[in-house]
N, C-alpha and C positions, 0 to 999 in steps of 0.2 A: 296183577293177578296171580292167581296159584291153580296151579291144573289138579281137577279132581279125577280120581282114581275110583274105579267100581271093583270088585273084586282083582282085583290087584292091573288091572288094566286103565289105560286113560279113556276117558270118557270123552265125548266132543262139549264141553262144558269147564268153566273155570271159576274161581270164588274171585268176587273183586273184592278187594283188599284196602280198606280205607287209611290216614294215615296212622292213623291210633291199631294198626295192624289188625282190625277186626274182619271178619265176613262182611261184608254189607250189601251181598247182593252176588249176582251168577252173570257172568256172558255165555250165549251159546257156542262157544267154538273152542278150540285146543287153542290154551297157551301159546305153544309154540307156533302156531298158524299165525297168532296175532302178535306175535315177537319178530316173525320174519317176513312182515306185509310190508309193504313201501310205507314208508315214512314219509314223503310228499306232504305237507301241508301240516296244521294242527290238525289234534284230534282232538273231539267232545262228545256227551254225551246229549241225546235230545230225547224230550220228555214224549211220548204216544199216547198212552192210557195208564189208567188205574187197572190193579189186575184183583181178580176176585179171587181167593182163595177157598176152595170147598175140599172140604175131606169128602173121597169117594165114597159112594152107597154102600155098605157091606154085600148090597145084592145085584149091585151091578157086574153084567157078565163082562170077561174078556171078551174083544172081539176076533172073531174066527183071524182076523188080517193084522197083526201085530205094530202094523205102520201105523197103524190112529194114533194120534197124540193125546197120552192121557194126561188129566189136570196138573197143577204145576210144573213143575222144572222137572220132564222125564229123563230117567236115566236110559239112553241108549246103548243096548250089548249088540252090537256087530250088524244084523239086519232084523233087528224088533225092539221095541220101547218093553222095557221091564213095567208089567201092570201092579206090583207088589211093592215097589220103592219107588222113591225121588230122592232127588238131590236136596239137601238142608238150606235152601237160598241164602241162608245169613244168622249170624251167630246171636242165637236167643238168648241170651246171657245180657246182652247187649244191645239188642231190639226187640221191642217189643212184638210179640204174633198178634197178627189179626187178619180177618178176612178182606182187608179192605187195603194192609200195610204195605204193600208190592206196588212198584212202578214200571210200567213197560217202558224200556228205552232202548234207542238206535244207537250205534257208536259210528261216529260219521269223520272222513277225514274233510280237511278242506283240500281242493284242489285247485292247480291256474291262479297260484296269486291268491287264491280265497275266492275266486269267482265263483264258483258251486262247490256240493260235498259231494261224497259217495258214502255210499252205506258199504259199513266196514264188517256190523253183527252185530246182533238184537240181543238185548240183557234184561234182566229186572234188578232193581235195586229198591231198598227199604227206603219209604220217605222220609224219614227222620236223617239219615246217610244225604241224602238230593237235597232236604233243606239245609243239612249243615254249611252246602257249598254253593249257598246262594247263588241260584238259581236266575237265570235274565233270560228276558221273554224277547222273542226279534224272528222275523220271518226269515227261511232256509230254503235255497232253492238246491234240489237233489237232482243230479243227470246219471 
């Protein structure tokens, strides 16, 4: 992972970096929080769904309450989301951009000797990076 900054401040979002040192997605969490988390058990990503990306329509109004979640991976600026900017989720030189290219995943850690898993964070990863890891299907119990 690599911490993302906006206007010189860390935001609660970190890039996922693959073994080729390419940004291939984002984790919605500070890098330091993940590094300081309890590392009991193995960590892994679980596929949740496919993410549809659409550029916001130019006539969309900003909400009166800026805590509404805008599309894409938004930038949280202290007490509100920025509606005129978003996080670049992956390195576009290496990963094709498209409406359905990003996958929603959950970072989990196995606890109690692998008896069940706990949620660590939510993330998005490019489908090509996901497929490069040869994912396996299995049932998981979260507690």
